[in-house]
VOGU-3710 file (C-alpha; in Angstrom, 3 decimals, decimal comma):
1> mfyilillll> 19,953/16,630/13,089  18,087/19,706/11,845  17,302/20,680/15,438  20,994/20,482/16,341  21,975/22,681/13,389  19,493/25,348/14,497  20,940/25,302/17,999  24,440/25,627/16,619  23,485/28,614/14,474  22,137/30,401/17,526
11> qppshrnmdi> 25,418/29,963/19,404  28,304/32,453/19,209  30,862/31,692/16,450  33,378/30,376/18,999  30,964/27,579/19,953  30,145/26,464/16,442  33,451/24,796/15,600  32,462/21,457/17,059  31,984/17,954/15,807  28,284/17,640/14,699
21> nkdhaaidik> 28,385/13,859/14,877  29,328/13,948/18,556  26,706/16,578/19,373  24,049/14,434/17,694  24,210/12,206/20,754  24,455/14,936/23,404  22,902/18,421/22,963  24,158/21,191/25,192  21,678/21,047/28,107  22,425/24,582/29,247
31> laetlskkfk> 21,652/25,934/25,780  18,380/23,989/25,695  17,390/25,361/29,108  18,280/28,888/28,021  16,149/28,580/24,898  13,268/27,151/26,922  13,341/30,170/29,262  13,466/32,575/26,329  10,507/30,837/24,657  8,332/31,558/27,702
41> tlhypsskec> 8,989/35,298/27,507  8,298/35,698/23,791  5,463/37,844/22,455  4,169/36,916/19,009  3,180/39,407/16,317  0,676/38,130/13,735  2,459/36,122/11,048  1,261/33,070/9,161  3,729/32,521/6,323  7,435/32,945/5,650
51> ciyrvpqsqr> 9,670/31,822/2,778  13,446/31,666/2,444  15,348/31,439/-0,854  19,093/31,325/-1,456  20,362/33,723/-4,101  22,531/31,951/-6,727  26,188/32,849/-6,407  26,344/33,912/-10,060  23,694/36,551/-9,369  24,892/37,578/-5,915
61> clnpsdytph> 28,454/38,404/-7,047  27,139/41,095/-9,411  25,515/43,180/-6,666  26,475/41,715/-3,281  25,159/44,683/-1,272  21,654/44,112/-2,643  21,581/40,668/-1,070  23,308/41,489/2,220  20,858/41,592/5,174  20,373/44,944/6,901
71> ivsigplhhg> 17,782/43,915/9,507  17,841/40,144/10,107  20,266/37,358/9,182  19,191/33,832/8,334  21,839/31,153/8,618  25,499/31,299/9,690  26,872/33,616/6,981  26,107/36,887/8,817  25,654/35,482/12,306  27,184/37,634/15,010
81> neelkamedn> 26,868/40,902/13,086  26,309/43,607/15,715  23,980/45,544/13,401  21,573/42,581/13,207  21,337/41,605/16,898  18,097/43,528/17,414  16,235/40,814/15,491  17,565/37,868/17,496  14,346/37,683/19,571  12,288/37,372/16,403
91> klrylhhflq> 14,495/34,508/15,263  13,820/32,781/18,577  10,083/33,273/18,054  10,222/31,571/14,684  12,292/28,728/16,104  9,837/28,278/18,974  6,881/28,286/16,603  8,596/25,749/14,332  9,333/23,350/17,194  5,770/23,612/18,516
101> rtksrdkrrf> 4,329/22,962/15,064  6,614/19,952/14,556  5,671/18,526/17,960  1,968/18,991/17,201  2,327/17,312/13,801  4,155/14,328/15,324  1,448/13,993/17,958  -1,281/13,970/15,299  0,589/11,345/13,300  0,865/9,189/16,426
111> nyqnipgike> -2,872/9,477/16,995  -3,571/8,460/13,422  -1,430/5,369/13,819  -3,495/4,391/16,867  -6,724/4,091/14,870  -7,763/0,427/15,295  -8,321/-1,811/12,289  -11,672/-3,426/11,502  -10,637/-6,744/13,063  -9,591/-5,022/16,299
121> lhqagvqfds> -12,873/-3,109/16,401  -14,780/-6,348/15,833  -12,989/-7,994/18,757  -13,814/-4,958/20,904  -17,529/-5,414/20,203  -18,049/-2,828/17,470  -20,734/-3,796/14,953  -20,679/-2,760/11,308  -23,531/-1,444/9,209  -23,756/-0,170/5,639
131> grgrsqsrlh> -26,573/2,209/6,527  -28,573/0,777/3,652  -31,816/2,631/3,052  -30,467/5,925/4,314  -30,085/8,826/1,905  -26,474/9,810/2,472  -23,113/10,419/0,857  -20,548/7,661/0,634  -18,277/9,857/2,740  -20,770/9,956/5,624
141> itfengrlii> -19,094/7,558/8,082  -20,517/7,683/11,614  -20,336/5,776/14,900  -23,570/5,417/16,854  -24,355/3,200/19,856  -21,539/0,743/19,222  -22,261/0,568/15,483  -19,837/1,862/12,853  -21,831/2,919/9,802  -19,856/2,870/6,542
151> psftafggrt> -21,895/3,388/3,347  -21,367/0,443/1,000  -18,976/0,631/-1,935  -17,619/-1,734/-4,566  -14,269/-3,475/-4,305  -11,149/-1,873/-5,714  -9,995/-2,575/-9,242  -7,308/-1,047/-11,439  -9,590/1,752/-12,609  -10,755/2,537/-9,087
161> erlyrniltf> -7,195/2,946/-7,859  -6,330/5,332/-10,699  -9,552/7,261/-10,161  -8,910/7,650/-6,431  -5,345/8,841/-7,003  -6,514/11,467/-9,476  -9,283/12,694/-7,158  -6,822/12,948/-4,253  -4,337/14,901/-6,361  -7,010/17,202/-7,778
171> enmqgypryf> -8,488/17,912/-4,343  -5,084/18,708/-2,826  -3,900/20,825/-5,756  -7,110/22,870/-5,905  -6,959/23,652/-2,211  -10,467/22,332/-1,558  -11,442/21,020/1,897  -9,947/17,522/2,012  -13,179/15,540/2,311  -12,187/12,726/-0,028
181> ndyvallcfl> -8,616/12,737/1,294  -9,857/12,142/4,851  -12,303/9,468/3,677  -9,549/7,481/1,950  -7,186/8,028/4,900  -9,742/6,603/7,333  -10,313/3,565/5,109  -6,537/3,061/4,955  -6,316/2,838/8,727  -9,444/0,706/9,112
191> irtpkdadll> -8,562/-1,783/6,358  -4,951/-2,739/6,946  -5,162/-6,467/6,213  -7,279/-8,819/4,058  -9,082/-9,979/7,230  -10,266/-6,399/7,799  -11,688/-6,319/4,271  -13,286/-9,764/4,710  -15,233/-8,576/7,754  -16,658/-5,635/5,799
201> iqngiiglgd> -17,553/-7,942/2,910  -19,416/-10,217/5,346  -21,366/-7,216/6,644  -22,377/-6,063/3,156  -20,281/-2,888/3,231  -17,901/-3,923/0,460  -19,075/-5,632/-2,716  -17,505/-8,991/-3,490  -13,891/-8,622/-4,549  -10,287/-9,471/-3,826
211> sermssvlqs> -9,717/-8,526/-0,174  -5,961/-9,116/-0,536  -5,704/-6,608/-3,379  -7,990/-4,123/-1,688  -5,896/-3,908/1,485  -2,661/-3,543/-0,508  -4,163/-0,822/-2,734  -5,372/1,147/0,276  -1,977/0,981/1,945  -0,492/2,289/-1,283
221> lkkscimgsd> -3,066/5,101/-1,485  -2,213/6,151/2,078  1,059/7,612/0,754  -0,971/10,087/-1,308  -3,075/11,265/1,643  -2,296/14,419/3,618  -2,710/14,006/7,369  -3,832/17,408/8,622  -5,047/18,715/11,966  -8,579/19,297/10,630
231> fqyanvvtdl> -9,358/15,609/10,116  -13,120/15,465/9,525  -13,494/12,035/11,168  -11,676/13,031/14,355  -14,830/12,670/16,472  -15,552/9,236/14,996  -12,023/8,054/15,835  -12,220/9,503/19,353  -15,514/7,720/20,029  -14,146/4,440/18,666
241> lhycklewhg> -11,062/4,617/20,878  -13,188/5,390/23,916  -15,527/2,475/23,133  -12,611/0,058/22,737  -11,158/1,039/26,123  -14,251/-0,275/27,941  -13,408/-3,917/28,681  -17,056/-4,851/29,108  -17,632/-4,420/25,379  -14,779/-6,800/24,609
251> wtatlkqnyf> -16,043/-9,445/27,015  -19,540/-9,273/25,582  -18,154/-9,540/22,047  -16,070/-12,598/22,996  -19,144/-14,369/24,381  -21,190/-13,624/21,286  -18,461/-14,470/18,789  -17,159/-17,643/20,486  -20,103/-19,098/22,398  -23,294/-17,699/20,881
261> ntpwasisvi> -22,299/-17,434/17,231  -24,672/-20,232/16,121  -27,971/-21,610/17,533  -26,355/-24,961/18,375  -23,472/-23,268/20,180  -25,966/-21,211/22,207  -27,943/-24,357/23,132  -24,743/-26,122/24,208  -23,698/-23,199/26,438  -27,165/-22,972/28,031
271> agvilliltv> -27,263/-26,726/28,596  -23,825/-26,605/30,213  -24,903/-23,787/32,533  -28,075/-25,662/33,542  -26,065/-28,833/34,205  -23,618/-26,864/36,354  -26,456/-25,303/38,375  -28,097/-28,716/38,933  -24,765/-30,171/40,069  -24,303/-27,364/42,574
281> vqtvcalial> -27,866/-27,796/43,885  -27,393/-31,541/44,240  -24,149/-31,041/46,145  -25,753/-28,505/48,518  -28,718/-30,853/49,182  -26,355/-33,732/49,946  -24,413/-31,591/52,434  -27,647/-30,494/54,148  -28,792/-34,131/54,425  -25,632/-34,963/56,338
//
């Protein structure tokens, strides 16, 4: 809807008296094509920030000329003013930049949502390690040779949840690099369900605790995380996705998890293979004898 309103504001006044609800379903294709062509010819000056505030009517009525634009108009109030047309290209630049930034943000969010959970990674053949014995920070999560290394930590309790929320808020308010924010965000995507938490408990990464509560707390904490473009675990996620795409890893994991998960299961599989080979040899010998 916001995109449609922007398009309407850029149209001449005679085109703006239309039903917004109808245009929500069908945007003027010609206008979109025109904007697309104009975007390609834009030249950007250096600008990183811009803010817009609406002057209260009670203040504006005292000195209206002080709040009337003389160079550029924002919004429909002064749209079409001949004295302000020189800045129309700059308005297009800002619109173009806004749409590009929105598209990029949506793409990043989509990529975040594609981060596999621990159970999915396990089925794809990824192994898990706490990195015990290594001198490292809890935030130092790496992926090496099919092994996801997550430094061990204790299960979540009421105090832990409050502590994490306060650290996240403090880090974001202070403007520090979002190291802890990205750490919690990654855990949120990796541990979506109690089964994800159970697998990490089995591998000694999480201390004994309530896996049901832990997964629900993490999903709640995810709302407090900021998903930025400078995600510090981006390389880890990229490597994990690439590893999961190789079907051979999944097949190998299925064999290990379903047929070689215990010594007796391994012996049974080997015995079955030997019996099959002997049967084939016996059949070939019988055919030769004929």
